[in-house]
KENUDREN-944902 format. One line per field, with one value per residue: residue number from 1; x, y, z of N, C-alpha, C, CB in turn. Coordinates in nm, 2 decimals, padded with zeros to 4 digits. Each point is the difference from the previous one (the first is absolute). Glycine has a CB too. Layout:
<atoms>
pos	NUM, ...
n.x	X, ...
n.y	Y, ...
n.z	Z, ...
ca.x	X, ...
ca.y	Y, ...
ca.z	Z, ...
c.x	X, ...
c.y	Y, ...
c.z	Z, ...
cb.x	X, ...
cb.y	Y, ...
cb.z	Z, ...
</atoms>
This chain:
<atoms>
pos	1, 2, 3, 4, 5, 6, 7, 8, 9, 10, 11, 12, 13, 14, 15, 16, 17, 18, 19, 20, 21, 22, 23, 24, 25, 26, 27, 28, 29, 30, 31, 32, 33, 34, 35, 36, 37, 38, 39, 40, 41, 42, 43, 44, 45, 46, 47, 48, 49, 50, 51, 52, 53, 54, 55, 56, 57, 58, 59, 60, 61, 62, 63, 64, 65, 66, 67, 68, 69, 70, 71, 72, 73, 74, 75, 76, 77, 78, 79, 80, 81, 82, 83, 84, 85, 86, 87, 88, 89, 90, 91, 92, 93, 94, 95, 96, 97, 98, 99, 100, 101, 102, 103, 104, 105, 106, 107, 108, 109, 110, 111, 112, 113, 114, 115, 116, 117, 118, 119, 120, 121, 122, 123, 124, 125, 126, 127, 128, 129, 130, 131, 132, 133, 134, 135, 136, 137, 138, 139, 140, 141, 142, 143, 144, 145, 146, 147, 148, 149, 150, 151, 152, 153, 154, 155, 156, 157, 158, 159, 160, 161, 162, 163, 164, 165, 166, 167, 168, 169, 170, 171, 172, 173, 174, 175, 176, 177, 178, 179, 180, 181, 182, 183, 184, 185, 186, 187, 188, 189, 190, 191, 192, 193, 194, 195, 196, 197, 198, 199, 200, 201, 202, 203, 204, 205, 206, 207, 208, 209, 210, 211, 212, 213, 214, 215, 216, 217, 218, 219, 220, 221, 222, 223
n.x	-00.27, -00.29, -00.07, 00.06, -00.19, -00.23, 00.02, 00.00, -00.26, -00.16, 00.09, -00.12, -00.30, -00.03, 00.15, -00.19, 00.35, 00.07, -00.20, 00.36, -00.09, 00.28, 00.10, 00.00, 00.25, -00.08, 00.20, -00.03, 00.09, 00.02, 00.19, 00.19, -00.09, 00.30, 00.07, 00.29, -00.18, 00.16, -00.14, 00.37, 00.07, -00.19, -00.34, 00.09, 00.08, -00.34, -00.18, -00.21, 00.22, -00.23, 00.12, -00.18, -00.10, 00.03, -00.19, 00.07, -00.25, 00.10, -00.31, 00.23, -00.34, -00.26, 00.26, 00.25, 00.08, 00.29, 00.01, 00.22, -00.01, 00.18, -00.01, 00.13, 00.12, 00.18, 00.09, 00.05, 00.27, -00.04, 00.31, -00.08, 00.32, -00.02, -00.33, 00.00, -00.27, 00.13, -00.29, 00.10, -00.25, 00.04, -00.15, -00.12, -00.16, -00.15, 00.06, -00.26, 00.07, -00.29, -00.19, -00.24, -00.11, -00.28, -00.04, -00.23, -00.05, 00.20, 00.28, 00.28, 00.20, 00.21, 00.20, 00.18, 00.28, 00.01, 00.25, 00.00, 00.14, 00.14, -00.20, 00.29, 00.25, -00.09, -00.08, 00.22, -00.33, 00.25, 00.33, -00.02, 00.24, 00.26, -00.02, 00.06, -00.32, 00.06, -00.32, -00.10, -00.30, 00.00, 00.04, 00.27, -00.17, 00.05, -00.28, -00.13, -00.08, -00.26, -00.21, -00.18, -00.18, -00.22, -00.24, -00.13, -00.27, -00.10, -00.02, -00.16, -00.07, -00.08, 00.08, 00.26, 00.05, 00.09, 00.06, 00.20, 00.05, 00.29, 00.05, 00.29, 00.13, 00.26, 00.09, 00.29, 00.01, 00.23, -00.01, 00.30, -00.01, -00.28, -00.21, -00.27, -00.03, -00.30, -00.15, -00.27, -00.12, -00.28, 00.02, -00.27, 00.05, -00.19, -00.04, 00.03, -00.19, 00.31, -00.20, -00.23, 00.18, -00.30, -00.08, -00.03, 00.30, -00.22, 00.04, -00.17, -00.29, -00.20, -00.08, -00.16, -00.19, -00.05, -00.14, -00.21, -00.04, -00.09, -00.21, -00.14, -00.09, -00.16, -00.21, -00.11, -00.21, -00.11, -00.09
n.y	-01.13, -00.07, 00.31, 00.07, -00.22, 00.11, 00.30, -00.09, -00.19, 00.25, 00.16, -00.23, 00.03, 00.33, 00.16, 00.11, -00.11, 00.17, -00.10, -00.06, 00.18, -00.11, 00.29, -00.01, 00.22, -00.09, 00.23, -00.20, 00.28, -00.23, 00.07, -00.23, -00.09, -00.15, -00.17, -00.06, -00.27, 00.09, -00.19, 00.06, 00.10, 00.24, -00.11, 00.29, 00.07, -00.08, 00.33, -00.11, 00.15, 00.19, -00.03, 00.18, -00.26, 00.20, -00.28, 00.11, -00.22, 00.01, -00.18, -00.19, -00.05, 00.09, -00.06, 00.26, 00.28, -00.02, 00.02, 00.25, -00.05, 00.26, -00.17, 00.31, -00.25, 00.11, -00.31, -00.07, -00.12, -00.22, -00.09, -00.23, -00.05, -00.20, 00.07, 00.26, 00.13, 00.20, 00.14, 00.13, 00.21, -00.01, 00.29, -00.23, 00.15, -00.30, 00.03, -00.22, -00.04, -00.18, -00.06, 00.17, -00.32, 00.21, -00.30, 00.23, 00.28, -00.05, -00.19, 00.13, -00.22, 00.22, -00.24, 00.29, -00.12, 00.17, 00.13, 00.08, 00.27, 00.00, 00.26, -00.01, -00.11, -00.31, 00.14, -00.23, -00.02, -00.15, -00.02, -00.28, 00.11, 00.10, 00.22, -00.32, -00.05, 00.20, -00.03, 00.16, -00.07, -00.03, 00.29, 00.00, -00.09, 00.24, -00.14, -00.17, -00.19, -00.08, -00.09, 00.27, -00.28, 00.27, -00.18, 00.28, -00.04, 00.26, 00.10, 00.11, -00.06, 00.34, -00.19, 00.09, -00.17, -00.31, 00.04, -00.25, -00.10, -00.06, -00.24, 00.10, -00.30, 00.22, -00.33, 00.18, -00.16, 00.08, -00.09, 00.02, -00.30, 00.04, 00.20, 00.00, 00.15, -00.17, 00.29, -00.14, 00.29, 00.01, 00.20, 00.12, 00.06, 00.25, -00.22, 00.30, -00.20, 00.13, -00.09, -00.19, -00.07, 00.12, 00.30, -00.20, -00.13, -00.22, 00.22, 00.25, -00.19, 00.10, -00.32, 00.20, -00.06, -00.25, 00.24, -00.04, -00.28, 00.21, 00.08, -00.25, 00.30, -00.03, -00.06, 00.28, -00.25, 00.08, 00.26
n.z	00.95, 00.11, 00.05, -00.30, -00.10, 00.17, -00.11, -00.30, 00.03, 00.10, -00.26, -00.18, 00.12, 00.00, -00.26, -00.23, -00.06, -00.21, -00.25, -00.04, -00.25, -00.15, 00.13, 00.33, 00.03, 00.33, 00.11, 00.26, 00.16, 00.24, 00.23, -00.12, 00.33, -00.07, 00.24, -00.14, -00.05, 00.33, 00.24, 00.03, 00.24, -00.08, 00.08, 00.13, -00.33, -00.11, 00.05, -00.19, -00.21, -00.07, -00.30, -00.13, -00.18, -00.26, -00.09, -00.31, -00.03, -00.32, 00.03, -00.16, 00.02, 00.08, 00.23, 00.01, 00.10, -00.13, 00.33, -00.06, 00.34, 00.03, 00.30, 00.07, 00.19, 00.21, -00.14, 00.32, -00.17, 00.24, -00.07, 00.23, -00.01, 00.28, 00.15, -00.23, -00.09, -00.20, 00.07, -00.30, 00.03, -00.34, -00.01, -00.23, -00.21, 00.09, -00.36, 00.02, -00.32, 00.07, -00.17, 00.18, -00.04, 00.00, 00.18, -00.05, -00.15, 00.25, -00.12, -00.14, 00.09, -00.06, -00.07, 00.05, -00.08, 00.30, -00.13, 00.33, -00.15, 00.32, -00.01, 00.19, 00.08, -00.01, 00.29, 00.08, 00.13, 00.11, -00.07, 00.20, -00.23, 00.14, -00.21, -00.03, -00.11, -00.25, 00.18, -00.29, 00.03, -00.30, 00.18, -00.19, -00.30, -00.18, 00.09, 00.21, -00.27, 00.15, -00.16, 00.07, 00.08, -00.04, 00.12, -00.17, 00.19, -00.18, 00.32, -00.26, -00.32, 00.00, -00.29, 00.04, 00.28, 00.04, 00.31, -00.11, 00.29, -00.16, 00.23, -00.13, 00.06, -00.08, -00.08, 00.07, -00.31, 00.19, 00.34, 00.06, 00.05, 00.17, -00.21, 00.17, -00.33, 00.04, 00.02, 00.06, -00.09, -00.01, -00.26, 00.14, -00.34, 00.00, -00.28, -00.14, -00.21, -00.13, -00.22, -00.08, -00.26, 00.05, -00.01, 00.25, 00.17, 00.01, 00.22, -00.16, -00.07, 00.27, -00.11, -00.21, 00.28, -00.21, -00.17, 00.25, -00.16, -00.23, 00.23, -00.17, -00.14, 00.28, -00.27, 00.16, 00.08, -00.30, 00.18
ca.x	-00.03, -00.13, -00.10, -00.01, -00.08, -00.15, -00.06, -00.01, -00.11, -00.12, -00.01, -00.02, -00.14, -00.10, 00.03, -00.01, 00.13, 00.06, -00.01, 00.11, -00.02, 00.13, 00.02, -00.02, 00.11, -00.04, 00.11, -00.04, 00.09, -00.04, 00.10, 00.04, 00.04, 00.07, 00.10, 00.09, -00.04, 00.11, -00.03, 00.12, 00.07, -00.02, -00.14, -00.04, 00.04, -00.07, -00.13, -00.07, 00.04, -00.10, 00.05, -00.10, 00.00, -00.06, -00.02, -00.06, -00.05, -00.05, -00.06, 00.04, -00.11, -00.12, 00.03, 00.13, 00.06, 00.14, 00.00, 00.12, -00.03, 00.11, -00.03, 00.10, 00.00, 00.12, -00.01, 00.09, 00.07, 00.06, 00.09, 00.04, 00.11, 00.07, -00.06, 00.01, -00.09, 00.01, -00.12, 00.02, -00.12, 00.04, -00.11, 00.01, -00.11, -00.03, -00.07, -00.05, -00.06, -00.06, -00.13, -00.11, -00.11, -00.13, -00.07, -00.13, 00.00, 00.05, 00.11, 00.11, 00.13, 00.11, 00.14, 00.09, 00.14, 00.03, 00.14, 00.00, 00.12, 00.03, -00.02, 00.08, 00.09, -00.06, 00.03, 00.02, -00.08, 00.07, 00.10, 00.08, 00.13, 00.11, 00.03, 00.08, -00.09, -00.06, -00.14, -00.10, -00.12, -00.03, -00.03, 00.11, 00.03, -00.04, -00.14, -00.05, -00.11, -00.08, -00.13, -00.11, -00.13, -00.10, -00.14, -00.07, -00.14, -00.06, -00.09, -00.11, 00.03, -00.10, 00.03, 00.13, 00.08, -00.03, 00.09, 00.02, 00.09, 00.09, 00.11, 00.11, 00.12, 00.12, 00.09, 00.13, 00.06, 00.14, 00.03, 00.12, -00.02, -00.06, -00.07, -00.15, -00.04, -00.14, -00.09, -00.14, -00.06, -00.14, -00.02, -00.13, 00.02, -00.10, 00.03, -00.06, 00.00, 00.06, -00.04, -00.04, 00.01, -00.13, -00.06, -00.08, 00.05, -00.11, -00.03, -00.06, -00.13, -00.10, -00.09, -00.13, -00.11, -00.08, -00.13, -00.12, -00.07, -00.11, -00.13, -00.11, -00.10, -00.13, -00.12, -00.10, -00.13, -00.10, -00.11
ca.y	-00.02, -00.06, 00.10, 00.09, -00.06, -00.01, 00.13, 00.04, -00.08, 00.07, 00.12, -00.04, -00.04, 00.10, 00.14, 00.03, 00.04, 00.04, -00.08, 00.03, 00.01, 00.03, 00.15, 00.08, 00.04, 00.04, 00.03, -00.02, 00.05, -00.03, -00.04, -00.15, -00.04, -00.13, -00.05, -00.10, -00.13, -00.04, -00.01, -00.06, 00.05, 00.14, 00.02, 00.13, 00.11, -00.03, 00.05, 00.03, 00.13, 00.05, 00.07, 00.05, -00.08, 00.05, -00.12, 00.03, -00.13, 00.01, -00.13, -00.06, -00.09, 00.01, -00.07, 00.02, 00.13, 00.02, 00.09, 00.06, 00.06, 00.06, 00.01, 00.07, -00.07, -00.03, -00.15, -00.06, -00.13, -00.07, -00.12, -00.07, -00.11, -00.04, 00.06, 00.15, 00.05, 00.14, 00.06, 00.13, 00.06, 00.07, 00.08, -00.05, 00.00, -00.14, 00.01, -00.13, -00.01, -00.13, -00.03, -00.02, -00.08, 00.03, -00.12, 00.05, 00.14, 00.06, -00.08, -00.02, -00.04, 00.05, -00.05, 00.10, 00.00, 00.13, 00.05, 00.11, 00.08, 00.08, 00.14, 00.07, -00.08, -00.11, 00.02, -00.12, 00.01, -00.08, -00.08, -00.08, -00.04, 00.10, 00.05, -00.10, -00.10, 00.06, -00.05, 00.10, -00.06, 00.04, 00.14, 00.07, -00.04, 00.10, -00.03, -00.13, -00.04, -00.11, -00.01, 00.05, -00.07, 00.08, -00.03, 00.12, 00.00, 00.14, 00.03, 00.09, 00.04, 00.09, 00.02, 00.06, -00.01, -00.13, -00.03, -00.14, -00.04, -00.10, -00.06, -00.03, -00.06, 00.02, -00.10, 00.04, -00.11, 00.01, 00.05, -00.06, -00.12, 00.03, 00.14, 00.01, 00.13, -00.01, 00.08, -00.01, 00.12, 00.03, 00.14, 00.05, 00.10, 00.08, -00.01, 00.10, -00.04, 00.11, 00.01, -00.12, 00.00, 00.02, 00.13, -00.03, -00.12, -00.08, 00.02, 00.14, 00.01, -00.05, -00.07, 00.06, -00.09, -00.05, 00.07, -00.07, -00.07, 00.08, -00.02, -00.03, 00.10, -00.04, 00.05, 00.05, -00.06, 00.08, 00.06
ca.z	-00.14, -00.02, 00.03, -00.12, -00.11, 00.04, -00.01, -00.14, -00.06, 00.04, -00.08, -00.14, -00.01, 00.04, -00.04, -00.14, -00.01, -00.12, -00.12, -00.08, -00.14, -00.06, -00.02, 00.12, 00.08, 00.13, 00.09, 00.14, 00.10, 00.14, 00.10, 00.01, 00.13, -00.02, 00.10, -00.05, 00.05, 00.09, 00.14, 00.06, 00.11, 00.00, -00.04, 00.05, -00.09, -00.12, 00.02, -00.12, -00.07, -00.09, -00.12, -00.09, -00.12, -00.12, -00.08, -00.13, -00.06, -00.14, -00.04, -00.13, -00.04, 00.09, 00.13, 00.05, -00.02, 00.04, 00.12, 00.05, 00.13, 00.07, 00.15, 00.08, 00.14, 00.08, 00.02, 00.10, -00.04, 00.11, -00.02, 00.12, -00.02, 00.13, 00.12, -00.01, -00.10, -00.04, -00.05, -00.08, -00.06, -00.12, -00.07, -00.13, -00.09, -00.04, -00.13, -00.05, -00.13, 00.00, -00.07, 00.09, -00.06, 00.06, 00.01, 00.01, -00.01, 00.12, 00.06, -00.09, 00.05, -00.09, 00.02, -00.06, 00.03, 00.06, 00.02, 00.10, -00.02, 00.12, -00.03, 00.10, 00.08, 00.08, 00.15, 00.08, 00.12, 00.11, -00.06, 00.10, -00.06, 00.01, -00.14, -00.07, -00.05, -00.12, -00.01, -00.05, -00.06, -00.13, 00.00, -00.05, -00.14, -00.10, -00.03, 00.05, -00.09, 00.05, -00.05, 00.08, -00.02, 00.07, -00.01, 00.01, 00.00, 00.00, 00.11, -00.05, -00.14, -00.05, -00.14, -00.03, 00.12, 00.07, 00.11, 00.01, 00.10, -00.06, 00.08, -00.09, 00.06, -00.08, 00.02, -00.05, -00.08, 00.03, 00.14, 00.06, 00.09, 00.13, 00.00, 00.00, -00.06, -00.05, 00.08, -00.03, 00.03, -00.05, -00.05, -00.03, -00.10, -00.07, -00.14, -00.09, -00.14, -00.07, -00.14, -00.06, -00.14, -00.05, 00.05, 00.12, 00.06, 00.07, 00.14, 00.02, -00.06, 00.08, -00.08, -00.03, 00.04, -00.10, -00.03, 00.05, -00.11, -00.06, 00.06, -00.10, 00.00, 00.06, -00.08, 00.09, -00.02, -00.07, 00.08
c.x	-00.13, -00.11, -00.01, -00.08, -00.15, -00.06, -00.01, -00.10, -00.13, -00.03, -00.04, -00.15, -00.10, 00.02, -00.02, 00.14, 00.04, -00.02, 00.11, -00.04, 00.12, 00.00, -00.03, 00.13, -00.04, 00.13, -00.05, 00.11, -00.05, 00.12, 00.03, 00.06, 00.07, 00.10, 00.08, -00.04, 00.11, -00.05, 00.11, 00.05, -00.04, -00.15, -00.05, 00.03, -00.07, -00.14, -00.08, 00.04, -00.11, 00.07, -00.11, 00.02, -00.07, 00.00, -00.07, -00.04, -00.04, -00.06, 00.04, -00.10, -00.12, 00.02, 00.14, 00.06, 00.15, 00.00, 00.14, -00.02, 00.14, -00.04, 00.12, 00.00, 00.13, -00.01, 00.11, 00.05, 00.06, 00.09, 00.04, 00.11, 00.07, -00.05, 00.01, -00.09, 00.03, -00.13, 00.03, -00.13, 00.04, -00.13, 00.01, -00.13, -00.02, -00.08, -00.04, -00.06, -00.05, -00.14, -00.11, -00.11, -00.13, -00.08, -00.15, 00.00, 00.07, 00.12, 00.10, 00.13, 00.11, 00.13, 00.09, 00.15, 00.03, 00.15, -00.01, 00.13, 00.02, -00.01, 00.08, 00.09, -00.07, 00.05, 00.01, -00.07, 00.06, 00.10, 00.08, 00.14, 00.10, 00.03, 00.08, -00.09, -00.05, -00.14, -00.09, -00.12, -00.02, -00.04, 00.11, 00.04, -00.06, -00.15, -00.03, -00.11, -00.07, -00.14, -00.11, -00.13, -00.10, -00.14, -00.08, -00.15, -00.06, -00.10, -00.11, 00.04, -00.12, 00.02, 00.13, 00.10, -00.03, 00.11, 00.02, 00.10, 00.09, 00.10, 00.11, 00.11, 00.11, 00.10, 00.14, 00.07, 00.15, 00.02, 00.12, -00.03, -00.05, -00.06, -00.15, -00.04, -00.14, -00.09, -00.14, -00.07, -00.14, -00.01, -00.14, 00.02, -00.12, 00.04, -00.08, 00.00, 00.04, -00.05, -00.04, 00.02, -00.13, -00.07, -00.07, 00.05, -00.11, -00.03, -00.05, -00.13, -00.10, -00.10, -00.13, -00.11, -00.09, -00.13, -00.12, -00.07, -00.12, -00.13, -00.11, -00.10, -00.13, -00.11, -00.10, -00.13, -00.09, -00.11, -00.13
c.y	-00.06, 00.10, 00.10, -00.06, -00.01, 00.14, 00.04, -00.08, 00.06, 00.12, -00.04, -00.04, 00.12, 00.14, 00.01, 00.07, 00.04, -00.10, 00.03, 00.00, 00.05, 00.15, 00.08, 00.02, 00.06, 00.03, -00.02, 00.05, -00.03, -00.04, -00.15, -00.02, -00.14, -00.03, -00.10, -00.13, -00.06, 00.00, -00.06, 00.08, 00.15, 00.04, 00.13, 00.12, -00.02, 00.05, 00.00, 00.13, 00.04, 00.07, 00.05, -00.08, 00.07, -00.12, 00.05, -00.14, 00.04, -00.13, -00.04, -00.09, 00.02, -00.07, 00.02, 00.14, -00.01, 00.10, 00.04, 00.07, 00.05, 00.02, 00.06, -00.06, 00.01, -00.15, -00.04, -00.13, -00.06, -00.12, -00.06, -00.10, -00.02, 00.08, 00.15, 00.04, 00.15, 00.04, 00.13, 00.04, 00.09, 00.07, -00.04, 00.02, -00.14, 00.01, -00.14, 00.02, -00.14, -00.01, -00.02, -00.07, 00.03, -00.13, 00.03, 00.15, 00.07, -00.07, -00.02, -00.04, 00.06, -00.07, 00.10, -00.02, 00.13, 00.02, 00.12, 00.07, 00.09, 00.15, 00.09, -00.09, -00.11, 00.01, -00.14, 00.02, -00.08, -00.09, -00.07, -00.04, 00.11, 00.05, -00.10, -00.10, 00.05, -00.05, 00.12, -00.07, 00.06, 00.15, 00.09, -00.03, 00.11, -00.01, -00.14, -00.05, -00.12, -00.01, 00.05, -00.08, 00.08, -00.05, 00.12, -00.01, 00.14, 00.01, 00.09, 00.05, 00.09, 00.02, 00.05, -00.01, -00.13, 00.00, -00.15, -00.03, -00.12, -00.05, -00.04, -00.07, 00.01, -00.11, 00.03, -00.12, -00.01, 00.06, -00.07, -00.12, 00.04, 00.14, -00.02, 00.14, -00.01, 00.09, -00.02, 00.13, 00.01, 00.14, 00.02, 00.11, 00.06, -00.01, 00.10, -00.05, 00.11, 00.01, -00.14, 00.01, 00.03, 00.12, -00.03, -00.13, -00.07, 00.05, 00.14, 00.01, -00.06, -00.08, 00.07, -00.09, -00.05, 00.08, -00.08, -00.07, 00.08, -00.03, -00.03, 00.11, -00.05, 00.06, 00.05, -00.07, 00.09, 00.06, -00.04
c.z	-00.03, 00.04, -00.11, -00.11, 00.03, -00.02, -00.15, -00.08, 00.03, -00.09, -00.14, -00.02, 00.02, -00.06, -00.15, -00.03, -00.14, -00.11, -00.10, -00.15, -00.07, -00.04, 00.12, 00.08, 00.14, 00.08, 00.14, 00.09, 00.14, 00.09, -00.01, 00.13, -00.01, 00.11, -00.06, 00.07, 00.09, 00.14, 00.08, 00.12, 00.02, -00.04, 00.06, -00.09, -00.14, 00.02, -00.14, -00.05, -00.09, -00.11, -00.09, -00.14, -00.11, -00.10, -00.13, -00.06, -00.15, -00.04, -00.14, -00.05, 00.10, 00.14, 00.05, -00.04, 00.03, 00.12, 00.03, 00.13, 00.05, 00.14, 00.07, 00.14, 00.06, 00.03, 00.10, -00.05, 00.12, -00.05, 00.13, -00.03, 00.13, 00.12, 00.00, -00.11, -00.03, -00.06, -00.07, -00.06, -00.11, -00.06, -00.15, -00.08, -00.06, -00.13, -00.05, -00.14, -00.01, -00.07, 00.11, -00.07, 00.08, 00.00, 00.01, 00.00, 00.12, 00.06, -00.11, 00.07, -00.09, 00.04, -00.07, 00.04, 00.06, 00.01, 00.10, -00.01, 00.12, -00.04, 00.10, 00.07, 00.07, 00.14, 00.06, 00.14, 00.11, -00.07, 00.11, -00.06, 00.01, -00.14, -00.08, -00.07, -00.14, -00.04, -00.05, -00.06, -00.14, -00.01, -00.05, -00.14, -00.09, -00.03, 00.06, -00.09, 00.07, -00.07, 00.10, -00.04, 00.08, -00.03, 00.03, -00.01, 00.01, 00.12, -00.05, -00.14, -00.04, -00.15, -00.03, 00.12, 00.07, 00.12, 00.01, 00.11, -00.06, 00.11, -00.10, 00.07, -00.10, 00.04, -00.07, -00.07, 00.04, 00.14, 00.05, 00.09, 00.13, 00.01, -00.01, -00.06, -00.07, 00.08, -00.04, 00.04, -00.07, -00.04, -00.02, -00.10, -00.06, -00.15, -00.08, -00.14, -00.09, -00.14, -00.04, -00.15, -00.07, 00.06, 00.14, 00.06, 00.08, 00.14, 00.02, -00.07, 00.09, -00.08, -00.02, 00.05, -00.11, -00.02, 00.05, -00.12, -00.05, 00.06, -00.11, 00.01, 00.06, -00.08, 00.10, -00.04, -00.08, 00.09, -00.06
cb.x	00.24, 00.10, 00.05, 00.22, 00.20, 00.05, 00.10, 00.24, 00.14, 00.02, 00.17, 00.24, 00.07, -00.02, 00.16, -00.26, 00.06, 00.17, -00.25, 00.15, -00.24, 00.01, -00.06, -00.23, 00.13, -00.22, 00.11, -00.14, 00.07, -00.22, -00.07, 00.04, -00.18, -00.02, -00.16, 00.19, -00.15, 00.17, -00.25, 00.06, 00.19, 00.25, -00.04, 00.02, 00.22, 00.15, 00.08, -00.20, 00.24, -00.18, 00.21, -00.01, 00.02, 00.07, -00.01, 00.13, -00.07, 00.18, -00.20, 00.24, 00.16, -00.14, -00.17, 00.03, -00.22, 00.08, -00.20, 00.09, -00.19, 00.09, -00.15, -00.01, -00.18, 00.02, -00.09, -00.13, 00.04, -00.20, 00.08, -00.23, 00.03, 00.20, 00.05, 00.24, -00.18, 00.25, -00.14, 00.24, -00.11, 00.18, 00.01, 00.17, 00.03, 00.00, 00.14, -00.05, 00.16, 00.12, 00.12, 00.06, 00.17, 00.01, 00.19, -00.07, -00.20, -00.22, -00.15, -00.11, -00.09, -00.12, -00.08, -00.19, 00.06, -00.21, 00.08, -00.15, -00.03, 00.15, -00.22, -00.19, 00.15, -00.01, -00.12, 00.22, -00.20, -00.21, 00.01, -00.22, -00.13, 00.10, 00.01, 00.19, -00.06, 00.24, 00.04, 00.19, -00.10, -00.07, -00.15, 00.09, -00.01, 00.23, 00.00, 00.07, 00.13, 00.12, 00.08, 00.11, 00.11, 00.15, 00.03, 00.20, 00.00, 00.03, 00.19, -00.04, 00.12, -00.01, -00.24, -00.11, 00.01, -00.10, -00.07, -00.05, -00.16, -00.03, -00.16, -00.06, -00.14, -00.05, -00.19, 00.02, -00.16, 00.06, -00.24, 00.11, 00.18, 00.16, 00.21, -00.02, 00.24, 00.04, 00.17, 00.01, 00.22, -00.10, 00.22, -00.11, 00.20, -00.05, 00.04, 00.07, -00.19, 00.20, 00.15, -00.17, 00.19, -00.02, -00.03, -00.20, 00.23, 00.07, 00.17, 00.23, 00.10, 00.03, 00.10, 00.10, 00.00, 00.10, 00.11, -00.02, 00.06, 00.13, 00.06, 00.04, 00.10, 00.11, 00.05, 00.12, 00.03, 00.05, 00.15
cb.y	-00.03, -00.22, -00.03, 00.09, -00.13, -00.19, 00.06, 00.06, -00.20, -00.08, 00.12, -00.08, -00.23, -00.13, 00.02, 00.03, -00.15, 00.14, -00.02, -00.10, 00.05, -00.23, -00.04, -00.10, 00.04, -00.13, 00.16, -00.20, 00.19, -00.08, 00.20, -00.01, 00.14, 00.05, 00.05, 00.16, -00.04, 00.09, -00.02, -00.10, -00.16, 00.03, -00.24, -00.10, 00.01, -00.20, 00.14, -00.14, -00.06, 00.02, -00.14, 00.23, -00.21, 00.25, -00.16, 00.22, -00.10, 00.18, 00.06, 00.02, -00.17, 00.01, -00.17, -00.24, 00.11, -00.05, -00.12, 00.03, -00.15, 00.12, -00.20, 00.21, -00.15, 00.24, -00.03, 00.11, 00.09, 00.07, 00.10, 00.04, 00.07, -00.05, -00.20, 00.00, -00.16, -00.02, -00.11, -00.07, -00.01, -00.17, 00.19, -00.17, 00.25, -00.08, 00.20, -00.07, 00.17, -00.04, -00.10, 00.21, -00.18, 00.24, -00.12, -00.21, -00.02, 00.09, -00.11, 00.17, -00.21, 00.22, -00.25, 00.17, -00.16, -00.01, -00.09, -00.13, 00.00, -00.18, -00.05, 00.16, 00.19, -00.15, 00.22, -00.06, 00.03, 00.00, 00.15, -00.09, -00.14, -00.12, 00.23, 00.03, -00.07, 00.03, -00.18, 00.15, -00.02, -00.23, -00.05, 00.01, -00.25, 00.01, 00.15, 00.06, 00.07, 00.02, -00.20, 00.23, -00.23, 00.20, -00.24, 00.11, -00.23, 00.02, -00.02, 00.08, -00.22, 00.11, 00.04, 00.16, 00.25, -00.12, 00.21, -00.03, 00.07, 00.11, -00.08, 00.21, -00.17, 00.25, -00.17, 00.18, 00.03, 00.02, 00.05, 00.23, -00.12, -00.16, 00.10, -00.16, 00.05, -00.24, 00.17, -00.26, 00.11, -00.18, 00.00, -00.07, -00.13, 00.15, -00.25, 00.19, -00.15, -00.03, 00.19, -00.04, -00.16, -00.25, 00.08, 00.13, 00.09, -00.19, -00.16, 00.09, -00.02, 00.20, -00.21, 00.12, 00.13, -00.23, 00.11, 00.17, -00.22, 00.02, 00.15, -00.25, 00.11, -00.02, -00.16, 00.22, -00.14, -00.14, 00.19
cb.z	-00.03, 00.05, 00.24, 00.07, -00.05, 00.16, 00.22, 00.01, 00.02, 00.24, 00.13, -00.02, 00.08, 00.21, 00.19, 00.00, 00.19, 00.13, 00.03, 00.17, 00.04, -00.09, -00.23, 00.02, -00.22, -00.01, -00.17, -00.06, -00.15, -00.10, 00.15, -00.25, 00.12, -00.24, 00.18, -00.03, -00.21, -00.16, -00.06, -00.22, -00.03, -00.05, -00.02, 00.24, 00.11, -00.05, 00.20, 00.08, 00.02, 00.18, 00.01, 00.12, 00.13, 00.04, 00.19, -00.03, 00.23, -00.05, 00.15, 00.06, -00.10, -00.21, -00.07, -00.02, 00.06, -00.24, 00.09, -00.24, 00.05, -00.21, -00.01, -00.14, -00.08, 00.10, -00.24, 00.19, -00.23, 00.15, -00.22, 00.10, -00.24, -00.14, 00.12, 00.09, 00.08, -00.05, 00.18, -00.04, 00.22, -00.04, 00.17, 00.08, -00.06, 00.25, -00.06, 00.24, -00.10, 00.20, -00.20, 00.11, -00.07, -00.07, 00.11, 00.14, -00.13, 00.04, 00.17, -00.16, 00.11, -00.03, 00.02, 00.00, -00.19, 00.13, -00.23, 00.15, -00.25, 00.10, -00.10, 00.03, 00.03, -00.20, 00.00, -00.11, -00.14, 00.14, -00.20, 00.10, -00.16, 00.20, 00.10, 00.16, 00.23, -00.08, 00.18, -00.05, 00.23, -00.06, 00.19, 00.23, 00.06, -00.09, -00.21, 00.24, -00.20, 00.22, -00.13, 00.02, -00.03, -00.02, 00.08, -00.10, 00.10, -00.25, 00.16, 00.24, -00.05, 00.22, -00.03, -00.16, 00.03, -00.21, 00.12, -00.24, 00.19, -00.23, 00.18, -00.13, 00.13, -00.02, 00.01, 00.18, -00.19, -00.25, 00.04, -00.01, -00.12, 00.10, -00.11, 00.21, -00.04, -00.08, 00.03, 00.03, 00.03, 00.15, -00.11, 00.22, -00.05, 00.20, 00.04, 00.14, 00.06, 00.14, -00.04, 00.19, 00.02, -00.05, -00.24, -00.08, 00.00, -00.14, 00.06, 00.01, -00.23, 00.16, 00.09, -00.20, 00.21, 00.04, -00.20, 00.19, 00.10, -00.21, 00.19, 00.02, -00.19, 00.23, -00.19, 00.02, 00.21, -00.21, 00.07
</atoms>
């Protein structure tokens, strides 16, 4: 986390990044790499996974935006009790709704409420419990809710298109006892500037070079 803050602070000082403006709308698409925050008995069943993310932002002021994101993923869930453990894997859609705050043209943070919806059957990867124990994870629930915290820094910006890097942590608010379902990850996204309320949004207007100072007329010497 400290490394991420240091990198993003460097971006904020050196990069020519996005300038938010009320009425701007942007869309971002990119891969999301993530892992469940778990290093227990079944840690060998907790690899890094990859998904795809689509993010929409609508600026509501010169420093903030409403944000909606949809992340398609396979998520790993773990529970431990009395020296036994269960691991389950679920295909789901991770939906977030929140607010993004721009602290500098190339650095922003966001806080969002997420809800994850299963999209298929949940697979049991490993189970030390018996059928009588009836041990399951939140991967078999109808939905899961929590909070997403993200730090974002721009790597490149050409006006209408930009590339940024984001680190994200998902904290599950409702989970079963002795369960591990929080996750952390990173996304690199290609952002497209879709529309603006004004004809010439700030980040698409190239600055006009200053006019040269007027030259004093030079008098020719008399012959």
